[in-house]
N, C-alpha and C positions, 0 to 999 in steps of 0.2 A: 596708753591703754585706757579703755573705759571699763569701769567696774561699778557694780551695785554692792551695797551691804544688805544682807537680809538676816534679820533676827527672827522673832516671830513676825515682825514687820520689817519692811525694807527701808533703809535710810538711803539718802543719796550717798581718766581712758586717758596709752598708750602710748618701771619703764615700760613703753610699748614693748612688750616682750620682744616683739619683733624688733622694735626699734630700741627699746630700753626697758628698765625695770618699771613695772606698772605703778602708776599712782592711782589711788582708788577713786571711783565715781560714787557719789552719794545721791540717792534718789529717794523721795518719800513715797510711802504708800505701797504696801504689798500684802499678799495673803500669807498667813502663817505657814512655815515650812511643814508643820505637822499635818497640813490639810491633805497631803497626798500619801501620808504614811500608810494608811489602811490599804492602799492600792498596791503596795510593794510586797511581793511574795518571794521570800528567799528560800531556795531549795535547801532542805536540811543536809542533803548530800554535799552541797557546795560548802556549807559551814563546816561540815565534818572534814572536808578536804583541807580547808584553811587551817583548822585546828591541828590536824595530823601533820601538816607541813611545818607549822610553827614548832610543834614538839620535836620533830625530827631535826630541825635547825638548832634548837636549843641543846639537844643531846649530842649532835654529831658535828656541828660546825667547828672549824679549826680553832676559833677563838670564842670566848663566852659572848653571848648576845642576850640582852635583856628583852623580855617579852614586849615591853612598850616600844622598843626600837623596831621590832618586827611589825607591830601594828601600824606605826607611823609610816614605815616603808611600804606596807601593803596599801595603805590609803593613798599615799603619793603615787604609787604605781597605777592604782585604779583611776585616779583623776588625770594624770599626765598622759595616759594613753588615749584620752578622748580627743584632745586637740592641744595646740601649743600653749594655750593660756589657762586651762583648767589645772587646779592643783589643790593639794591639802596643805594647810599651814598649821604648824603647831602654835602654841600660845606665844612663844617668843617671836615667831615670824609674823603672826597676826599683829602683835604690838608694834613691830618694826614698820609694818605697812601703814598702820594708823599714824605713826610718827612722821612718815614720809608725806602724808597728805597735809600735815600741818605746815609744811614749808620749812621745817627746821629739824635737823637731826645731827648726830655725831658721826663723822666719817671722813673720807678723803675727798669727796666732791666729784664723782664721775657718774655718768649715765652709761649703763652697760646692757648688752644683750649676751645670750649664749648661742653661739653659732657652731653647729656640729660638735657640741660638747665643750667648746672652748670659749671662755669669757672674752668679750671683745668690747673695747671702749667705743661708745657712740660719740660722746663728747665729754670734755672736762668742763665743769661748771665754772664760769668766770669768777675770779676772786677767791678760789679755793686752793687747798694744798696741791691737789692734782694738777690744776692749771699751772701753778707756780713750778711744779716739778717737770712740766713740759710733756705730759701725756697727750697723745694725739688720737683723733678718731682712727679706728682701724687697728690700734695697738691691741695685741692679745695678751691677756694676763694669765700666765701659765702657772705661777706660784705666788703664794702669800706667806711670808716668813718661812720660806723653804718648803711649805706644804703644797703639793700639787692641787690645782683647782680644776684641771681638765676632767670632765665627766660629772662634776657637781651640777645640781640644778641651781637656778638663779638665786633662790633664797639662801642656799648654803654659801654661795659666793658672796652675796651681800653681807651675810653674817660675818664672814672673814674680814671684810673690808671695813665694816663699821666697828666702832669702839669708843671708849672714853676719850674726850678731847685731851690732847697732850700726849697720847700714847703713840709710839711709832709702829709702822708696818713697812716691811720691805717687799716690794712687788717685783717679780721677775717678768720682764716684758719681752715678748717676741715682736719685732718690728721688721717689716719687709726691708731687705737689703742690709740687715745687721745681724750679728750674732745676738742671742738672748743676753739681756743685761738687767742689772738690779737697779731699782729706784727706791730710795728710802723716803717715806712720807710721814709726816707727823699729823695725826688726825686732829680735826677741829670741829667746832660747831658749824654745821653747814646750813646757813640760812639762805634759802633760794629766793632771790628777788626775781619774780616771774616777769616783770615788765620793765623794760628799758626804753628810753625815748630821747629824741633829739629833733630840733628844728632844722630841716634841710634848707639850702638856699632857695629863694623864691617863695617862702612861706609854705613849704610843704612839711606837714607833720609826719614824723617817722616813729612808729612804736613797734618794738619787738617783744613778743610773748614767748618765753623760753619753756614754760610749763603752765598748766592750768591747776592751781591749787586754791586753797581757801581764801587767799589774799588777792587773787588776780583781778577780780571784778573791781574792787576798790582801787587797786593800783592803776588799772587801765583808766578809770574815770579821772583820777588825780593827774595822770600823765596828759590826758587830752586837755584838761583845764589849764595845766601849766603851759603846754605848747600853744594853746590858743592865746594866752596872755602874751607869750613871746612873739606871736605872729601878729600882734596888734588887733586881735579880736576875730580874725577870720583866716581860714586856710585857703590856699590856692589848689591844694591837692593833699592826699594822705596815702601813706604806705603802711600797711599792716604786715609785719614780717613774722611768719610762722615757721620759718626754716629751722630745722634741728629741734622742733618742739615735738617731743615724743608722746604728749597726751596729758591726761590728768582727769580732773573731776568734770563730769558731765554738767553739773550745775554751773560751774565756772565757764565752760564752753558756751552753754546756752546764754548766759548773761552777757558774755563778751560779744557774741554774734548779735544779740538784741540791741546792744549799744550802737549798732550801725544800721538798724532796721526800724521802720515805723510800723510794721505789721508783718504778718506772714509766718509760715512754719519755719522753725529752725532745724528740727530733726525729728524723725519718727523711729520708734523701735518696734520690732516684730519678733515674736518667739513662739515656741510650742504652747506655752501657757498664755491664755488670752490676757492675763494680767500684765504680760510683758508688752502688749500692744499699746503704745502711748504716742501721743503727739505733743511736742513741745513748741509752743508758739511765742513769738516776740510780742511784747506789750505794745499797745498803740503809742505812736509818737515818741518812740524811744531813741531815734537816731540822734546821736550827739554831734554829728558833723553833717547834718542834712544838706544835700545838694553838692557836697564837696566830692570831686572826682577821687576815686579810690583804686589802688592796686594792692593785691594780696600776694605776698611772696611765699612759695612753698618749695620743698625739695623732698628727696627720698627719705629723709629723717623726720618729715612732718607726718605724724601718725595720730590716729584715734581722735582725741578731742580737737586737735588742730584741723583734722580733716572735716570734722563736723562744722567748724566755723567757716572754713574755705568753701565747703559745699553749700552752706546756707547763704553765704554772700553771693556766690555765683548764681544759684538757682533763683534767688530773689532779685537778680539783676542789679545788685548793689555795687559790684566791683569787678575788675578784671583780674583773673588769676594768672600769675607769671612765675616762671621758674622751671622746675622739672617735676615729673610725676611723684605723687605722694606715696607713702608707705603701703597703704591699703589694708589697715586694720579696722574692719567694720563690725567686730563682734563685741558684745556686752557681757561683762563678767559680773555675777552676783556674789557678794561676800556674805556667806551664810555662817554666822557664828555657831559653834557647838559648845555649850556651856562647859567650861573646865577643860576643853580639849581643842582650843584654837578655832579654826574656821575652814570652810570650803571656799575655794574660788572656782565658781562653776560658770561656764559659758551658757547663758540663758536666752540670748536674743541677738539679732543683728540690727544695726542701725542704717537708716536710709536718708539721703538728702531730700529736700522738699519736693523734688521732681519724682521721687520714688526710686532713685538709683541706689543700689547697694555699693558701698565702697569696698566691701570685703574681697580681698585678693585682687582688686582692680586699682584702687587708689583714685586720685583725681588727676587727670591730665590737664595741664594749664591751658588757658586760652592762648597764651603766648609762651612758647617753649624757649627758654634761655638757659643754655648750659654754661658750666664754669670754664673760664680760661684754665689751661693746664697748670699754670703757676699758682692758682688758688685752690687746687685740689689737694687732698691728702694723698701723697704718692702711693701708687700700687695698691689702692683700696677701692672697693666697690661697695655700694649700699646693698644690703640684703633686704628684700621685700617680704611682706607677709606671704605672698604666693610662693616664695622660696622655702618656707618652713614646712617641715615634715608634718603631715596630719592636719594641715590647715583646712578650715571649713569652706564649703562651697555654698553660695546663695542659690539653692535650688528648691524645687517643689513649692510649698506654701511660702517659703522665704525668698523666692525669686524676685528680683526687682521688677517694678511696674513700668518704669520709664515713662511717666505720664507727660506726654506732650513736649518734652524737652529733647532736642536733638543730641545725639551722642557727642561727647567732647571731641575736639580735633585729634586726629592721629598724626604723630610726627612723620616727617618725610621718611620713606622706606617702609612704612606700614607697621613698624614695631615701636614699642616704648623706648624712649631714650635711656641708655644706661646712665645711672647717676653715680657720680663720685662724691664722697664726703667733702664738704667745704672745710677749709682750715678755719676753726672757730675764731681765731684771731682776726680774720678778715671781716666777719659779720658786722654790718653797720658802719664800716670805716669808709673813708674816701676811696680806698682801693677795691671796694666790693663791687664787682662787675654786674651782678644781678640787681643790686640796689640801684646802680647807675642806670641800668636798663629800665627799671621801674620809674625812675625820675624822668628819664627821657620819654617814656611812654605817656606819662601824664602831660608833658609839654605838647606832644604831638597829637594825642587823642583825648582831650579833656572831656568831651561829651561821651565818648565810648566808655571811658573809665568810670564816669558818673552813672552810666546806665540809665 
């Protein structure tokens, strides 16, 4: 997920709620929130209705309810009815979100979404307690320590799963083909290493970015330097793997894309407020692997920030996109702190690839569609896309894509997007990884095409 933070000024995507719990986007420069306060006229009758309702609940509800709980619930209801990604966060939730963006937090180590009110595992982060416990993509978490999670919003679910390192939590899992079962997991400090790398046969560099956080840019450059040394000073090809990358910081996505570009637009944003209309450019001569043929791997769990990178590299003719259609989260959330009361997460813009295409609800269709062999899929599970979410935004009116001069991406055989099944995370980047093998084969057969 892509997010902004807005105080009186805005500071610098996508998990992709669709895909997973969002990691915040931090962007500099914004007008004060108070700038539009004078334009807001609240009907006194509406305020009276809210006050009367709160009093009636406090007086008549079957169990005591504190006024602040009602206010928090009202704010959450107000925001969550707008679209799948807007919400109100209390102070604790806001603190948790900021901890997530640092790349280190206490918990079990899973990326989740909430699908039809049920928390669902997107992926277990490698090297974490959840991965060791064998949690799989598509697993549904119906209870934590015996308390039902179904119907909770994603922040409440995350709060139940996170906790002090060393403390246990028992998750009740519903998995296709099995009766619900319990898994006891001991929480730990989750330090997300966003970049993993390996030198493939034939001097092909391979880098996988699992999330875009504050450390990604430095980790990516270090990985490329190390791989180049291992390759004897030069690559014959390069694979950038963005599969199962649910998003993260816009800054990190722009920096990552710029590391493979010598110039050009990385992404633009457009919103109702003119201050949301921005163009992010790659610095001149920034390509760290200039003239090296490149393939970018994506799938249905590639969302938000990872879609920005894939779209930038394709539209700037820097690499070939291979895999299956991406998630399609093209909206930008602003984090607007409210002093002493948490923060709003409010959708304020949509983002567009350099050619002017909106990814919102559409995703990126690869240049080369390569589906998973059945044995590498998570059994009986399908990826949920942004377009499947209730209340998802449409890129219409002033926000409609411009499609400047770039032909539409290819449509798979049959005229419809390919249904994507989650890949078994243990397969990613291994010799058994069929999509990676297809990328390596493509580099051998089409070096000039991949270099663009």
